[in-house]
N, C-alpha and C positions, 0 to 999 in steps of 0.2 A: 418641294413644297414644305414649308414649315407649319407647325401646328401649335400656336401659341397656347400657353397654359393660363387658366384663369386664377392667377396668383392670389387675388383676393379671396378665393375660396379654399385655399390650401394653408393648413396650419403645420402639418407635419411632413417632413421630407425623410424617407428611407432610401439609403444608397447602398447598393452592393459594392464590394471592393474589387475583387479580381475579374478583369474583363470590362469593368464599369468605370471605376475611378482609376484603376491601374491597368496597364497593358498586360494582356493575358499572355504575352510572349514568354514572360518569365516562367509562368506556371507550365505552359506547354512544353517549352524546352526542358524544364526541370524534370518532368515526369516522363517525357518521350525520349529524352537523350541523356540527361545527366544521371538519373537514378539507374537506367540500364548500364552505363558506363562504370559506375562505382560498383554495382552488383556484379558486373562481369569481372572487374578487377579482384573482388573478394572471392569469387568462386572459380577462377581461373577459366572463364568462358569468353567467347568472342562477344561483342556487343549484340550482334544479331541473335545469338543463342540466348542472351540474357533477355532480349525483348520477347522472344518466343515464349520464355517462361513467365515473364512479368505481366505482359499485357493481358492475358486471359484472367490472371489474378486481379488486375484492376477492374476489369469489366464486370467480375463477378460481384463486386461490392458498389459499383456505381450506382448513384441515387441514394445511398444509405449514409448515415453519419460517419461510418467507419472510412468511407472514401476520403473524406476531408480531414481525417484525424492523423496527425503525424506520429502520435504516440502508437497507434494501431500499426502503422507501416514500419515503424522503427522495430516493433516486436516481431512483425511478421517477416521483415527482409533482414533483420540483423544489421541494420544500418542506422546511424544517427541522422534521421532525416532532417531535423532542425539544423544540425551543423552543416549538412549538404546544401541547405538552402542558403546559409550565410556565404558559401563558397561562390554563389551566383548572385549575391546582393547587388552587384553593380547592374544587373539587368533589370531591376525594379525601377519602373518608369511611370510617372503619372500621365494619364491622358491630357491632351490639349484642353485648355480653357477649364479645367477642373477647379483649379484654385480660384479663379476669377468667379466661377459660379458659386463656390462655398463662400466666398467674401460677400457676394451679393445676398445670399440668403441670411447672412448674419446681419447685414444692414436692414433687411426686411424683417428681422426678428422671427424667423421661422425656427421652429424646433427640428434639429437635423441630427439623425442617427445613422451610424453605420450598421448595417444589417447583413451579416456575413455567415457563410457556412465554414469559413476558415477556422482553424484551431487558434486558440488565443495566443499561443506562442508565435504563430505565423502573423497574426494581427500585430502584435507588439514588434516583431522584426520589420514589417512594412511601414507601420507608422513611424517608427524610429527612423527608417531609411528615407522617407518621403517628407516627414515633418507635417503631415496632415491632421495629426490628432487634434491640434488646437481649434480646428474648424467644427468639432463635433460636440454635441450636448451628451450624447449616450453612444456607447458601443454595446452592440447586442450580437452575441455569438451563439449561433445555433447549438454549439456543443453544451450550452447551459441547459438546454431542454432535451439533448440527446435525439433530436428530431431535426432533419435537414428541412430547408425552406420549401423544398418541392414537395414535401409531404403535407397533406391537407390538414394534418393535426397541428402543424406548426403555428398557423395563424391564430387560431383561437387561444392557443397557450401563450403566445406572444401578447395578445390583447389583455389576457389576465394579469400578466407580469408588468406590462408596460402599456397602460391603456392609451388608445388613440381612436379618433373618429375616422372610420374607413372611407366616409364620403368627402372628408377634407384631408386625404393623405395622397402624396405623391410617391411613387416607388419606381426606382429606376434599376434595372437588372440586365444582364446579358443572357441569362439562361431561360429559355422558353418554357421548360417544365415548372421553373420557379414563377414566372409570370402567370402561367395558367393556374397555378395554386392561389396566387394573390388575387387574380381576377375572380375565381370561383368563390373566395372569401368575401369579396365585395369592394376591394380597394378600387377607388373610382379613378385615379389618374395614374396611369401606368405608361412607362416609356422602355422600350428595348434599346439595346446598343447594337449598331450595325457592324462595327468594326472592333470587336473586343481585343483581338489579336492584330496589331498592325503589320505583321508579316504574313498574314493570311488573307484570303479574299473576304469581302463583306459576307455576313451571315444573312440568310433568309429569315425574316421575323414574322412570317404569316401575317395575321391581321393586327398585330401590335404596331402602333405608331413607333417608329424607330428614329434615333438621333445618330448622325454621324460624328458629332462632337458636342461638347456641353454648351458651346456659344448659342446653339439652337434653342436652349432652355432659358437663355438670358433675356429674351424678349418679354418685356413687362416688368422685369426687375431693374432697380435703379443701378 
C-alpha cells in the first residue's frame, strides 16, 4: 500500500544519508568487520578478540555525537578511520530511485537539504564517491551543533540556524529514534526506510509510514 504525499503542501525536504540515500551495508561492514580487522592487525589479536574489545566501546557512546565522529574514534582506537573508510569506498552505493527522486524535487523547485549525523569528512567522501552533491541546496551536519538528530535539542537548534516550517517539511530517515525526535518536534511529513541495509532483513518501522524504495515517493511529482 502506497501513501502519496501532498506535495503541494511541502516546501522543504530533509534527507538522511546513511541507510536512507545510501546503502547502510557500507557502514555496517565497516564498523562490524573492517575496523575490528585493522584493530586486530595493529594489536596482534584475533578478529574475534578485537570485536570483544571494540563492541562494548561502541555501545557505550551509541546515540551520542561521539559515536558518529571519526576524529573521536581515530583518537580512541589509534587508527586513521577516514583512511580506513577510503579502503572500502567501492562499497558505497546509492539506493535505487534516489537520483530520480532528487531530480524530480529539483523540477518541483523544492528546497532539499542533506541532514546527517555523519562527520563532515565522511559526507565529503560519500558525496565525492556518489556524485549526489549537485542535487542539494544545503548540507547540514549534526556535528556543527555537537548534538545528534535523535537528541530532542537538535531540532530547535536546527530551526534557529536554518529556519523551516515544520508543517511544510518532509523528513526521510532510517533511524527510529531520529524519527521519534522529529515527530516530537512537530515535523508533519515523515517517512521511514524499510531496507536501509540491502544485505539485511527489512526493519520494523513501528507506526511510521515506511518506503521500500524512493519510487514510492515519486507519486505526485513530475
